[in-house]
C-alpha positions in Angstrom: -37.5 37.1 -40.1 -40.1 34.4 -40.1 -43.5 33.7 -38.5 -44.4 30.8 -36.4 -47.7 29.1 -37.3 -50.4 27.6 -35.0 -48.6 24.2 -35.0 -45.3 25.6 -34.0 -43.8 25.4 -37.5 -41.4 27.9 -38.9 -41.1 27.9 -42.7 -37.9 29.6 -44.0 -35.3 28.4 -46.5 -32.5 29.5 -44.1 -33.5 26.7 -41.8 -32.6 24.0 -44.4 -29.4 25.8 -45.4 -28.3 26.1 -41.7 -29.3 22.8 -40.4 -29.1 20.2 -43.1 -30.3 18.9 -46.4 -33.9 18.7 -45.4 -36.4 16.3 -43.9 -35.1 13.9 -41.4 -32.2 16.0 -40.3 -31.8 15.3 -36.6 -31.8 18.3 -34.3 -31.2 19.3 -30.7 -33.5 22.2 -29.5 -32.8 24.0 -26.2 -33.4 27.4 -24.6 -30.5 29.6 -23.6 -30.8 33.1 -22.3 -34.3 33.6 -23.7 -33.3 32.3 -27.1 -34.0 29.0 -28.8 -30.8 27.3 -30.0 -31.3 24.7 -32.7 -28.3 22.6 -33.9 -27.7 19.5 -36.0 -27.2 16.5 -33.8 -27.1 12.9 -34.9 -28.5 12.0 -31.5 -31.2 14.7 -31.5 -34.8 13.7 -30.9 -36.2 16.4 -33.2 -36.2 16.5 -37.0 -37.0 18.9 -39.8 -40.4 18.2 -41.3 -41.0 16.6 -44.6 -41.3 20.1 -46.1 -38.0 21.2 -44.5 -39.8 23.3 -41.9 -38.6 23.6 -38.3 -41.2 22.4 -35.8 -40.6 24.0 -32.4 -42.0 21.7 -29.7 -44.6 23.1 -27.3 -42.1 23.2 -24.5 -39.8 25.4 -26.5 -42.6 27.7 -27.5 -43.7 27.9 -23.8 -40.1 28.7 -22.7 -40.1 31.8 -24.7 -43.8 32.8 -24.6 -44.3 32.3 -28.4 -47.7 32.7 -29.9 -48.9 31.8 -33.4 -48.1 34.6 -35.8 -45.1 35.9 -33.7 -42.3 37.1 -36.0 -39.0 35.6 -35.1 -35.5 36.7 -36.1 -33.5 33.7 -37.4 -29.7 33.9 -37.2 -27.6 31.0 -38.6 -24.0 29.8 -38.4 -23.9 27.7 -41.5 -20.5 26.2 -40.7 -21.5 25.1 -37.2 -25.0 24.0 -38.2 -26.6 26.2 -35.6 -29.7 28.3 -35.9 -30.6 30.9 -33.2 -34.3 31.8 -32.9 -34.8 35.3 -31.4 -38.3 35.6 -29.9 -40.0 39.0 -29.8 -39.3 39.5 -26.1 -35.5 39.2 -26.6 -35.7 41.6 -29.6 -37.6 44.1 -27.5 -35.0 43.9 -24.8 -32.1 44.4 -27.2 -33.8 47.4 -28.9 -34.6 49.0 -25.5 -31.0 48.7 -24.5 -29.8 50.3 -27.7 -32.3 53.1 -27.4 -31.3 53.7 -23.8 -27.7 53.9 -24.8 -28.5 56.3 -27.7 -30.5 58.5 -25.4 -27.9 58.6 -22.7 -29.8 56.3 -20.4 -33.0 58.3 -20.5 -36.2 56.3 -20.2 -39.1 57.6 -22.3 -42.6 56.0 -22.4 
């Protein structure tokens, strides 16, 4: 888990391990099914910051309704060089599905 700051940066060591050696690593950032998918891409237009942070562009933050301070679940595939960013809304939906299944489909408020 990591928080996003007011500038859209996520500071977490997993990012550098998953995506590359550090600053200047070129990236592709896209939205898919409510998640943000970040992968190493020599042709990518985004890069890790000088400190090795991931800067999510404003469009990506808007796609997923991210606000400063939101806690994000980061899941990486180190071999493929892919980082999946799970916004709070997708985590809420997953937890709600699991709870509904555990309660036999009952909805409680």
